[in-house]
TIFINU-962917 format. One record per residue: x negated, y, z negated of N, C-alpha, C in turn. Coordinates in steps of 0.001 Angstrom, whole numbers, padded with zeros to 6 digits, always signed. Example, Ala and Ser with C-alpha at 12.3 -4.5 7.8 and 13.67 -1.06 7.14 Angstrom:
-013190-005690-007800-012300-004500-007800-013200-003300-007800;-012850-002250-007080-013670-001060-007140-012900+000030-007870;
# end
This chain:
-030360-036812-050154-029637-037733-049303-030382-037903-047984;-030520-039110-047554-031217-039431-046309-030214-039454-045150;-030473-038635-044147-029617-038638-042956-030092-039714-042000;-029184-040466-041485-029509-041481-040497-029148-040957-039118;-029705-041557-038102-029472-041174-036708-027985-041020-036416;-027182-041954-036914-025763-041932-036576-024987-040895-037382;-025625-040193-038331-024954-039189-039150-024799-037847-038438;-025404-037671-037289-025289-036412-036564-025341-036667-035069;-024881-035694-034332-024863-035774-032868-025959-034858-032324;-026794-035354-031422-027855-034540-030819-027268-033632-029751;-027821-032426-029657-027387-031476-028619-027670-032009-027228;-028862-032613-027070-029238-033166-025773-030134-034376-026002;-030203-035225-025003-031054-036409-025092-032486-035984-024789;-033460-036368-025624-034851-035966-025387-035391-036369-024017;-034957-037499-023484-035446-037936-022179-034870-037055-021062;-033685-036475-021277-033140-035516-020311-034070-034316-020165;-034663-033903-021276-035596-032776-021260-036822-033102-020410;-037332-034315-020553-038488-034742-019755-038102-034827-018281;-036904-035324-017986-036450-035411-016601-036358-034018-015973;-035866-033058-016724-035790-031681-016234-037193-031151-015928;-038133-031409-016818-039524-031004-016600-040084-031638-015331;-039890-032942-015165-040408-033650-013981-039777-033117-012703;-038474-032835-012753-037777-032290-011577-038302-030908-011223;-038470-030069-012227-038966-028704-012023-040357-028708-011400;-041207-029641-011854-042592-029720-011364-042715-030540-010081;-041568-031092-009621-041528-031926-008422-042445-033142-008526;-042465-033763-009718-043207-034994-009925-042317-036165-009581;-042928-037213-009109-042191-038432-008821-041850-039109-010150;-040578-039484-010301-040180-040149-011539-039069-041144-011275;-038896-042044-012245-037841-043041-012189-037233-043134-013584;-035931-043192-013642-035224-043262-014922-034465-044584-014974;-035122-045661-015465-034479-046971-015466-033288-047094-016423;-033268-046259-017475-032145-046266-018420-032128-044920-019147;-031114-044695-019962-030978-043413-020651-032166-043091-021542;-032789-044098-022143-033845-043882-023132-035258-043920-022575;-035424-044031-021257-036766-044125-020677-036868-043349-019370;-038073-042836-019144-038390-042225-017857-039861-042511-017566;-040156-042852-016327-041521-043094-015878-041881-042006-014879;-043005-041352-015125-043444-040236-014292-044820-040563-013725;-045020-040271-012458-046319-040456-011825-046970-039084-011673;-048204-038960-012198-048908-037678-012169-050297-037886-011581;-050669-037039-010636-051995-037112-010018-052996-036334-010870;-054093-036985-011205-055165-036350-011958-056366-036111-011064;-057423-035562-011623-058649-035319-010860-059364-036625-010522;-059308-037615-011454-060034-038857-011262-059174-039987-010740;-057896-039979-011099-057008-041091-010744-055560-040650-010920;-054642-041506-010532-053221-041256-010785-052862-041877-012129;-051957-041214-012839-051551-041673-014160-050086-042087-014147;-049811-043187-014817-048443-043647-015019-048055-043244-016433;-047102-042334-016524-046693-041810-017816-045268-042282-018101;-045075-042842-019264-043741-043284-019667-043339-042568-020947;-042135-042024-020943-041547-041444-022147-040410-042360-022556;-040351-042704-023844-039283-043560-024362-038711-042939-025619;-037387-042864-025674-036723-042381-026875-036550-043573-027811;-037105-043459-029012-037017-044499-030023-036084-043991-031121;-034798-044244-030948-033771-043679-031822-033979-044054-033286;-034369-045273-033557-034546-045711-034943-035605-044891-035679;-036582-044373-034925-037660-043566-035507-037484-042079-035233;-036475-041744-034454-036241-040372-034008-037522-039782-033401;-038082-040536-032467-039345-040148-031852-039287-040314-030334;-039860-039342-029650-040052-039421-028204-041475-039909-028000;-041601-041161-027592-042914-041794-027446-043430-041609-026035;-044710-041274-025921-045362-041124-024624-046463-042165-024527;-046569-042809-023380-047726-043643-023080-048207-043260-021692;-049517-043099-021577-050134-042664-020319-051239-043660-019977;-051080-044343-018852-052037-045371-018451-052630-045042-017092;-053818-045551-016875-054437-045425-015557-054911-046802-015116;-055099-046960-013823-055359-048272-013227-056790-048736-013460;-057071-049142-014680-058345-049775-014997-058023-051019-015795;-058286-052167-015219-058071-053426-015933-059398-053821-016563;-059394-053943-017867-060616-054261-018603-060855-055767-018550;-061978-056183-017960-062293-057618-017941-062579-058104-019370;-062276-059352-019645-062455-059913-020988-063886-059723-021500;-064860-059828-020629-066260-059706-021063-066611-058295-021535;-065776-057284-021221-066068-055893-021615-065139-055383-022724;-064231-056238-023195-063252-055802-024191-063887-055276-025471;-064866-055968-026001-065477-055552-027266-066105-054169-027124;-066800-053941-026025-067448-052634-025849-066417-051536-025596;-065334-051869-024902-064255-050896-024713-063634-050543-026061;-063453-051524-026931-062918-051244-028263-063855-050345-029067;-065150-050531-028914-066116-049629-029559-065954-048203-029017;-065785-048103-027712-065586-046794-027099-064284-046162-027578;-063215-046947-027654-061937-046431-028152-062099-045856-029556;-062823-046553-030409-063036-046061-031779-063779-044726-031773;-064809-044599-030942-065564-043340-030852-064694-042193-030327;-063886-042500-029324-063021-041474-028745-061924-041076-029730;-061259-042064-030316-060126-041774-031206-060517-040926-032405;-061744-041072-032881-062159-040242-034016-062342-038777-033618;-062407-038496-032331-062540-037119-031852-061191-036465-031540;-060143-037251-031431-058842-036724-031026-058078-036152-032216;-057485-034991-032021-056657-034385-033053-055293-035048-033113;-054699-035316-031954-053396-035976-031877-053453-037088-030836;-052632-038099-031030-052590-039219-030108-053785-040136-030287;-053766-041239-029557-054873-042184-029609-054881-043050-028349;-056047-043600-028052-056178-044573-026973-056042-045964-027563;-055524-046871-026744-055276-048233-027166-055597-049154-025989;-055933-050385-026291-056140-051392-025257-054991-052386-025352;-054202-052462-024300-053064-053404-024284-053602-054793-023984;-053448-055691-024924-053964-057048-024760-053380-057758-023549;-052083-057650-023370-051399-058394-022307-051919-058019-020919;-052085-056723-020664-052480-056274-019331-053948-055891-019218;-054633-055731-020339-056010-055271-020309-056105-053832-019846;-055044-053069-020068-054986-051674-019622-055314-050728-020773;-055932-049621-020444-056219-048571-021418-055062-047588-021365;-054511-047279-022543-053319-046440-022632-053529-045372-023702;-053131-044141-023376-053086-043072-024370-051663-043035-024900;-051524-042961-026226-050194-042944-026844-050065-041755-027791;-048855-041241-027849-048531-040167-028784-047013-040137-028933;-046527-039527-030006-045086-039434-030215-044738-038053-030749;-043616-037568-030309-043055-036308-030785-041912-036659-031717;-042083-036379-033009-041049-036693-033987-039963-035636-033941;-038728-036096-033869-037577-035195-033779-036564-035534-034875;-037070-035642-036089-036252-036035-037232-035149-035035-037518;-034048-035557-038038-032953-034707-038481-032202-034003-037377;-032286-034514-036168-031565-033907-035058-032320-032816-034332;-033622-032665-034618-034425-031661-033913-034324-031896-032410;-034353-030819-031652-034192-030875-030207-035555-030707-029535;-035846-031584-028593-037081-031462-027817-036908-030347-026792;-037911-029483-026696-037861-028429-025694-038703-028836-024491;-038456-028167-023383-039255-028430-022187-040720-028102-022450;-040976-027060-023235-042350-026674-023570-043038-027767-024378;-042315-028376-025318-042895-029464-026106-043203-030664-025217;-042290-031010-024352-042498-032143-023450-043694-031883-022540;-043790-030653-022033-044923-030313-021172-046238-030362-021946;-046216-029901-023188-047447-029876-023989-047912-031287-024346;-046984-032154-024724-047372-033522-025074-047933-034238-023839;-047340-033989-022684-047849-034571-021442-049206-033983-021094;-049344-032688-021224-050608-032013-020935-051739-032539-021824;-051448-032713-023110-052460-033246-024028-052880-034653-023634;-051932-035467-023226-052239-036835-022803-053137-036829-021564;-052762-036017-020583-053547-035959-019345-054944-035387-019597;-055041-034375-020450-056355-033805-020782-057250-034857-021422;-056703-035637-022336-057491-036691-022986-057918-037748-021973;-057001-038169-021128-057335-039180-020114-058400-038675-019145;-058251-037446-018689-059232-036881-017759-060605-036721-018427;-060600-036292-019681-061863-036054-020400-062654-037347-020582;-061970-038460-020863-062666-039699-021201-062658-040742-020088;-062049-040441-018966-061943-041404-017869-063312-041954-017450;-064269-041074-017235-065589-041520-016781-066290-042396-017814;-066106-042110-019098-066704-042944-020142-066148-044364-020049;-064828-044483-019843-064236-045813-019683-064815-046515-018465;-064986-045781-017366-065539-046380-016151-066970-046868-016374;-067784-046077-017095-069160-046491-017385-069190-047797-018179;-068316-047935-019150-068298-049150-019968-067755-050336-019177;-066646-050129-018466-065989-051243-017777-066779-051694-016548;-067218-050757-015719-067801-051134-014425-069316-050996-014335;-069924-050151-015155-071382-049980-015091-072085-050729-016221;-071324-051479-017002-071872-052278-018108-072690-051462-019104;-072288-050208-019314-072961-049362-020304-072349-049601-021671;-073108-049285-022730-072525-049404-024059-071762-048116-024384;-070963-048157-025427-070081-047038-025778-070863-045752-026039;-071962-045855-026759-072751-044660-027083-073310-044019-025817;-073857-044824-024916-074390-044293-023651-073285-043683-022800;-072157-044347-022751-071031-043846-021949-070576-042487-022459;-070481-042338-023763-070076-041043-024332-071115-039970-024018;-072382-040308-024134-073446-039333-023869-073465-038899-022405;-073225-039843-021500-073276-039543-020065-072022-038843-019556;-070880-039203-020099-069620-038753-019508-068925-037641-020249;-069175-037497-021536-068415-036548-022331-069352-035509-022931;-069291-034326-022348-070077-033218-022882-069355-031929-022540;-069620-030908-023326-069012-029612-023095-070004-028700-022396;-069538-028041-021352-070368-027100-020611-070288-025749-021295;-071433-025094-021411-071482-023778-022034-071907-022766-020986;-071232-021635-020946-071583-020594-019994-070978-020834-018634;-071436-020016-017659-070934-020135-016292-072087-020166-015306;-071848-020848-014212-072888-020933-013180-072651-019854-012155;
# end
């Protein structure tokens, strides 16, 4: 038997959990409605606009994390090449280019099927993963968008792992 959303009552609203996390961390946030919260987080390279949305029909807490880089039309194809290279390296989540705004967005969802409850630790981890991905690839996006580099060069210049200690 398939349980539908309306067949059970949730212990707590998943977005309430995110609000508690944001309050605890003293992050600036806005809650425009019960199913959404927007959080502003400062990163090493830029500030990130993070939105959590409860998608009841899918029983998923969706996260989108964007940073202020508007991709000019002339660089869209190369940014899409870069997105493909980056996305194949990610274990969870993916980067996307929003056509309407020309913004680069990291997306991921936490599935909470069957009435599963989101914990503060899960909310923090999904946010942490999003910010880590954005911080790791931010410079590669900048090289492609503003320095007119190709995706392969941008990845080589901006994304590498340091070994050892200085």
